[in-house]
C-alpha positions in Angstrom: 7.9 -68.7 -32.3 9.7 -66.1 -34.9 13.0 -66.8 -35.0 15.1 -64.5 -38.0 18.6 -65.3 -39.3 20.7 -63.1 -41.2 17.5 -62.7 -43.2 17.7 -60.2 -46.1 15.4 -59.0 -48.9 15.9 -57.3 -52.0 13.6 -56.3 -54.3 15.7 -54.4 -56.5 19.8 -55.5 -58.0 22.2 -54.1 -54.7 19.2 -52.6 -52.6 18.0 -54.1 -49.3 14.8 -53.4 -47.8 15.5 -55.4 -45.2 19.6 -56.5 -44.3 20.9 -59.0 -42.0 18.1 -59.3 -39.3 19.0 -61.9 -36.2 16.4 -61.7 -33.8 13.6 -64.2 -31.5 10.0 -63.3 -30.5 9.4 -65.8 -27.9 6.1 -67.9 -27.4 3.1 -64.7 -25.6 5.7 -62.0 -26.3 4.4 -58.6 -27.5 6.7 -56.8 -29.1 7.0 -54.1 -31.4 8.7 -52.9 -34.6 9.6 -49.5 -35.3 10.8 -47.2 -37.9 10.5 -44.7 -40.6 8.4 -44.4 -43.3 10.5 -47.2 -45.6 12.0 -48.7 -42.4 11.1 -51.9 -43.5 8.3 -52.8 -40.4 5.7 -53.9 -43.4 8.4 -56.0 -45.5 9.7 -58.1 -42.3 5.7 -58.6 -41.3 5.1 -59.7 -44.7 8.3 -62.2 -44.4 6.2 -63.8 -41.8 3.1 -64.6 -43.5 4.6 -65.2 -46.6 3.5 -62.2 -48.8 7.0 -62.0 -49.3 10.1 -64.7 -49.1 13.6 -63.5 -47.8 16.1 -63.2 -50.2 19.1 -64.3 -47.6 18.3 -66.5 -44.3 16.3 -68.7 -42.3 13.3 -67.5 -41.0 11.1 -70.1 -38.3 7.8 -69.3 -37.5 5.9 -71.7 -34.9 8.8 -74.7 -35.4 7.9 -74.3 -38.8 11.1 -73.4 -41.5 9.7 -70.8 -44.1 12.0 -71.3 -45.9 11.7 -74.5 -46.8 7.9 -74.6 -46.9 6.3 -75.2 -50.2 3.9 -73.6 -51.5 0.7 -75.3 -51.0 1.6 -75.2 -47.1 1.2 -71.4 -47.3 -2.2 -71.8 -46.8 -1.6 -73.5 -44.0 0.9 -71.6 -42.0 -1.0 -68.2 -42.5 -4.8 -70.4 -40.7 -2.0 -69.7 -37.5 -1.8 -66.1 -38.2 -3.5 -63.8 -37.1 -3.7 -60.3 -39.3 -4.7 -56.6 -38.6 -4.4 -54.1 -41.1 -4.3 -50.6 -40.8 -7.1 -50.3 -43.9 -9.2 -52.9 -41.5 -10.2 -55.0 -45.0 -13.6 -55.3 -43.7 -15.8 -56.9 -46.2 -17.7 -53.9 -46.7 -21.0 -55.9 -48.2 -20.8 -58.2 -45.3 -21.7 -57.7 -41.3 -20.0 -57.9 -38.9 -20.8 -61.2 -38.0 -19.4 -62.4 -41.4 -16.7 -60.3 -41.6 -15.5 -61.6 -38.3 -16.6 -65.7 -39.4 -14.5 -65.6 -42.5 -11.9 -67.3 -41.5 -14.0 -69.8 -39.7 -15.5 -70.8 -42.7 -12.5 -70.7 -44.8 -11.3 -73.6 -42.6 -14.7 -75.8 -43.1 -15.5 -75.1 -39.3 -18.9 -76.4 -38.1 -22.0 -73.8 -38.4 -23.0 -74.4 -34.4 -18.8 -73.6 -33.8 -18.8 -70.7 -36.0 -21.4 -69.1 -34.0 -20.3 -69.7 -30.6 -16.8 -68.4 -31.9 -17.9 -65.2 -33.4 -19.7 -64.6 -31.4 -16.8 -64.5 -28.6 -14.5 -62.6 -30.4 -17.0 -59.9 -30.8 -17.9 -59.8 -26.8 -14.2 -59.5 -26.4 -13.6 -56.6 -28.4 -16.5 -54.7 -27.3 -18.7 -55.5 -30.2 -21.5 -58.3 -29.7 -24.7 -56.3 -29.9 -23.2 -54.7 -33.2 -23.2 -58.3 -35.2 -25.2 -57.7 -37.7 -24.2 -53.8 -39.0 -22.8 -53.2 -41.7 -19.4 -51.7 -41.7 -19.9 -48.2 -43.3 -22.4 -47.8 -39.9 -18.9 -48.7 -37.6 -17.1 -46.1 -36.5 -13.4 -46.4 -37.0 -12.4 -47.3 -34.3 -15.1 -50.1 -34.6 -13.7 -51.2 -37.7 -11.0 -52.2 -36.4 -11.4 -53.8 -33.5 -14.3 -55.8 -35.9 -10.5 -56.6 -38.0 -9.2 -57.4 -34.6 -11.8 -59.7 -34.1 -11.6 -61.3 -36.8 -7.7 -61.7 -36.4 -8.6 -63.4 -33.7 -11.8 -66.0 -33.9 -9.7 -68.7 -35.0 -7.4 -68.4 -31.8 -4.3 -68.5 -33.7 -0.9 -69.3 -32.2 0.5 -65.8 -33.2 -1.5 -62.1 -34.6 1.0 -59.6 -36.9 -0.1 -56.2 -37.1 0.5 -53.4 -39.3 0.3 -49.6 -37.9 -3.1 -50.9 -36.4 -4.1 -47.6 -35.2 -2.6 -45.3 -37.9 -5.9 -44.1 -38.8 -7.4 -43.8 -34.9 -7.5 -41.5 -32.5 -4.6 -41.8 -29.0 -7.5 -42.9 -26.7 -8.6 -45.2 -29.0 -5.3 -46.4 -29.8 -4.3 -47.3 -26.4 -7.8 -49.3 -26.2 -6.6 -51.5 -29.2 -3.0 -52.0 -28.3 -4.5 -53.2 -24.8 -6.8 -55.6 -26.3 -3.4 -57.3 -27.7 -2.0 -57.1 -24.2 -4.6 -59.5 -22.9 -3.8 -61.6 -25.9 -0.2 -61.8 -24.8 -1.1 -62.7 -21.6 -3.2 -66.4 -22.3 0.1 -67.2 -24.8 -1.1 -65.7 -27.9 2.4 -63.7 -29.8 2.1 -59.7 -30.3 4.1 -58.5 -33.3 3.0 -55.1 -33.6 4.5 -52.2 -36.6 3.6 -48.7 -35.2 6.0 -45.5 -35.2 3.5 -44.2 -32.8 6.7 -43.8 -30.2 4.9 -42.3 -27.6 1.7 -45.2 -27.6 4.7 -47.8 -27.7 5.9 -45.8 -25.0 3.6 -46.6 -22.8 2.9 -50.2 -24.0 6.8 -50.9 -22.4 6.7 -54.2 -23.9 9.7 -55.4 -26.2 10.7 -53.0 -29.5 13.0 -53.3 -32.2 13.8 -50.5 -33.9 14.7 -50.8 -37.7 16.3 -47.9 -39.8 17.1 -48.1 -43.5 15.8 -51.9 -43.3 18.8 -52.7 -40.9 18.0 -53.4 -37.2 19.3 -50.5 -34.5 18.5 -51.1 -31.6 16.4 -54.1 -30.0 15.0 -52.6 -26.4 13.4 -55.0 -23.9 12.2 -52.8 -20.8 13.1 -53.6 -17.3 11.7 -56.4 -15.5 9.1 -54.9 -12.5 10.3 -56.8 -9.3 7.3 -58.4 -7.8 
């Protein structure tokens, strides 16, 4: 699903935000990227979504070589990625329903299909009864769940999340991570950037550790005996 081959990203001459990264994440795998602030976590996600392009190396996502992907193909590439952000990035003058429907509207999905998919996504995150609510009337945790519903409504094969629990208390954070784990269990690849080491440990998933742009560890939990 995701492959980085000798990937580096340089914003200023002689200073690499990411340096010679090599790793692969399989279909349906859930993994975390962690490290101190400035380690390169957000940059890594931006390369996957083509917000940024690598200075060197090759990135493959869902069998597409991003190095060769032209500008006109970027929107199609992003439609295959559900993106979740720490600050939610909701439209504050639109209802929860309308926020979740946005990716489907952009894709030209029919009105009937939009209704079905949006309500299914809101049900999945436990917010169907709040579909008419404006974001300002929702709690921080509910706003984050609307953001997650928006990310999954088009059924993308890949979800990337940048510090999705940064503003949530420990209980809500665990609930959100369990939601991501449910998506992974049905075949969606999930990659999450987080600095919450205690939460990551509780999830017992693969962890990529960055330090000053270098991949210094790739921890895989032992497979439990059946």
